[in-house]
C-alpha positions as CSV (number, residue, x, y, z in Angstrom):
1,M,42.3,10.9,-14.2
2,K,43.2,8.6,-11.6
3,S,40.4,6.8,-9.6
4,A,39.5,7.1,-6.1
5,A,40.9,3.7,-5.2
6,K,44.5,3.4,-6.6
7,D,44.4,7.0,-4.3
8,K,43.8,5.6,-1.7
9,V,46.4,3.6,0.3
10,Y,45.4,0.8,3.1
11,K,47.5,0.2,6.1
12,S,45.7,-2.7,6.9
13,P,46.8,-6.3,5.4
14,I,45.2,-6.8,2.3
15,K,43.4,-9.8,3.7
16,K,42.1,-8.1,6.3
17,L,40.4,-5.5,4.3
18,A,39.1,-7.9,1.9
19,R,37.0,-9.9,4.7
20,Y,35.8,-6.0,5.8
21,F,35.0,-4.9,2.0
22,E,33.2,-8.5,2.2
23,K,31.4,-8.1,5.4
24,S,30.2,-4.5,4.8
25,R,28.9,-5.6,1.0
26,D,26.9,-8.3,2.8
27,Q,25.3,-6.0,5.1
28,W,24.6,-3.6,2.5
29,K,23.2,-6.1,0.3
30,T,21.1,-7.5,3.5
31,K,20.0,-4.2,4.7
32,Y,18.8,-3.2,1.2
33,G,17.4,-6.7,0.8
34,K,14.8,-6.3,3.3
35,A,13.8,-2.7,2.4
36,K,13.1,-3.9,-1.1
37,K,10.9,-6.9,0.6
38,T,9.5,-4.2,2.9
39,I,8.3,-1.8,-0.3
40,V,7.1,-5.0,-2.3
41,Y,4.9,-5.7,1.0
42,L,3.4,-2.5,1.4
43,N,2.6,-1.7,-2.1
44,N,0.7,-4.9,-2.5
45,R,-0.9,-4.1,1.2
46,V,-1.5,-0.8,-0.7
47,R,-3.2,-1.9,-3.2
48,S,-5.3,-4.6,-1.6
49,L,-6.5,-2.3,1.2
50,E,-7.5,0.2,-2.1
51,K,-9.4,-2.7,-3.8
52,S,-11.4,-3.2,-0.2
53,R,-11.9,0.2,-0.1
54,D,-13.6,0.7,-3.7
55,N,-15.4,-2.6,-3.0
56,W,-17.0,-1.0,0.6
57,K,-17.5,2.2,-1.2
58,S,-20.0,0.5,-4.1
59,Q,-21.3,-1.3,-1.3
60,A,-22.5,2.2,0.4
61,Q,-23.3,3.3,-2.7
62,E,-25.9,0.2,-3.6
63,A,-27.6,0.7,-0.1
64,K,-27.9,4.9,-0.2
65,E,-29.6,3.8,-3.8
66,K,-32.2,1.2,-2.7
67,L,-32.8,3.2,0.7
68,K,-33.8,6.3,-1.8
69,T,-36.2,3.8,-3.9
70,Y,-37.1,2.4,-0.3
71,E,-38.3,6.1,1.0
72,A,-39.8,7.0,-2.6
73,Q,-41.8,3.9,-1.8
74,N,-42.9,4.3,1.4
75,S,-43.9,8.4,0.8
76,Q,-46.2,7.1,-2.1
77,K,-47.5,4.4,-0.5
78,K,-48.0,7.0,2.5
79,Q,-49.5,9.9,-0.2
80,T,-51.7,6.8,-1.3
81,S,-52.9,5.9,1.8
82,Q,-53.7,9.6,2.8
83,K,-55.6,10.2,-0.1
84,T,-57.9,7.1,0.2
85,S,-58.5,7.9,4.0
86,E,-59.5,11.4,2.7
């Protein structure tokens, strides 16, 4: 079975082809190197945002619980003050 590279016949000189292929390879590596850095950056950002969201969510939950306890205490005080005033 013949390889694809052996079947292809180029008319340009090997020196020019080598420069062209090297340049093409370098551009490809640069492009995908940037893409890889972007992926790493975005993954880190997602992780950071999830951590921040979880932190804010827990703070909101704690605040809800405090509010419920304060409302319960307030309603108990109102009931005791109404009973004493009667």
